[in-house]
N, C-alpha and C positions, 0 to 999 in steps of 0.2 A: 182256536188254539188247541193243539193236541196235548194229551197227557204228558208226552215226553218233552214238551216245551216248557213245562212248569219247573221253575227253580225253587230253591229254598226261600228266596226273598219274595216269591209270589204267594206263599202260604200265609194267610192272615189269622193265624191262631196263636195267641200269646200263651196259651196253656193255663190262663187264670180264670177259666169259666167257673162261675159260682151259681148253681141253680137257684139259690136263695135270693139272688138279686132280681129274679124274674117276678117276685111278688107272691103273696099268698092271700088266700081267702078261706072262708069257712065253707065246708061242703053243705049244700042245701039239704041233704038227706040226714047225715049223722052229726054234722057240726065240726068234724075234724078239720084241722088246718091243712089245706092242700096248696100246692104250687099252681099258679095260674096257667102254666104251660101244659099242665096235664089235662087229659080228656076224661079220665076216670079217677075217682077217689080211691087211693090205695087202701084205705081203712074198710070201707063198706062196699066198694065196687060200683058205686053209683056213677052212671055216665052223665057228664055235664051236657046239657042241651044248649042250643043257641039262646034260648030264653034265660037260662041260668047265667050264661056269659054276659048277656046284656044287663042282667040284674047286678052281677058282680062288678062289671066294668062301667055301668051306667053313670055314676056320679062323675067320673073322669070325663066321659064324653059329653055329658050335659053341661058341665062347666066350660068346656071348650066351645060348645055350641052357643052358649050364652055370651061368651066373650066375642065370638065371631059376629053374633047378632048385634051386640053393642057397637062394634066397629062399623058395621053396615049402617046402622041407624045414625051414628055420629057423622059418617060420610055423607049421607043423604041430607042431614041437617046443614052441614057445612056447605054443600053445593047449593042448597036453597038460599042460604045467607049470601053467598057470592052472587047468585043470580039476582036476588033482590037488590043488592048493592049496585050491580051493573045496570039494572033497570032504573034505579033511582038516579044514577048519573046520566043516563041517556034521556030521561024525560025532562 
């Protein structure tokens, strides 16, 4: 699609962007509240590293990971029970 093919209805910007909806965290260096979308603290100039981001975002990802693991374990247990029931019927 070329630029001239874009119409008003193709633009997906409602104009209601609020950067505060992105979430905030404390700067690891100075403790100032910073938006998670930033790469550098506006207060002290500290550059957030990948390790900082993992530490900041970690609990969210860990809880999702545990939830996924719980579903996998439940699925394996359910398959084991079905297999055991089928084997009991066949014997």
